[in-house]
N, C-alpha and C positions, 0 to 999 in steps of 0.2 A: 175117875181119877185113880191113878196108880199110887202105890205106897211111895212116900217121899215127896209128894207134891207135883208129880209129873202129870200133866194134863194129857189125856188120850185123844180127845176130840177138841179141835180149836174152832170157836165161833169166828165167822168172818169179821175182820176189822176190829177185833177186840184184843186188848192186851190181857193175857191170862196170868195166872199165878207164877210164882218162881219155879224154874226148873232146877236150878242149883241154888246155892246160898245167895247169889246176887245176879241171877240171870232170868230175864223174862223173854217171852215169845210174842211177837206181833204178827198175826196171820192176816195178810192183805191179798190173798189169792182171789182173783176175779175182779179186783179193783184196778182202775186205770187212772192216769194222770188227771188231776193233781192229788187224788186221794192218798196214794202211798206216801207222798212227801209230807202232806199235811198231818197224816196220822203218825208218821215217824217223828216229826217235829214235836207233836203233842206228847207222845210217849217219852221222848228224851227229856222234855221239860219236867216230867213227873218222876224221873229217876234221881237217885242220889249220886253224888260224885263217886266214880269208880264202879258203878253198876254196869252190867252188860245186858244188851238186848239183842235178840235174834229176830230179824225182820225177814219174813218170807213173802215174796211177790212173784207174779208171773207177767208183769208188764216190763217189756224190754227197755223202756225208757228209764226205768229205775237204775239200770246199769250206769247211766250217765248222771241221773239226778241225785241219787243217794250219796255217791261220793262227793258231789258238789255241796250238798247239804251238810255233810260231815265237816267239810273244810270250812264252810261258812260259820258253823256253830262251834268250831274248835273242839270237836269230839274225835275219837280215834276209830277209824274204820279198820277193824282187825282182819277181816277176811270177806271175800265174796266167793260163793260157790254156786255152780249151776248144775241142775239135775233134771233132765227131761222138761226143760222150759220153765222150771221154777228156780228162782234166784234167792239165795239165802245170804243176808248181810249180817255180820257180827259186828256190833258197834259198842264201844266202851265210852260211857259218859264221863268225860274228864275235861275240866277247864284248864288243866295244867299246860302251859305253853313252853316251859323250860326257859333257859337263859336266852335272851334276845340280844 
């Protein structure tokens, strides 16, 4: 582990310590449906409102499934990035829906 709480090696399928003040990483490389969705749902349920989680996957189905999960759970999907077959989702846990 590097200074400041940055994890240098991520165990598969485990949510690790904070990278920043309110940001966690969930490494789901090598896992396929339904594991990435289930683990993401569990990790989101353990976060405080306003916390951010980075979910890293290599299952192409997550490109469809994680945005749908975020919509269903009323959390904010901040970004999706792809690099060499790995997909990184940045999700903010927030139950705020604004004025309806």
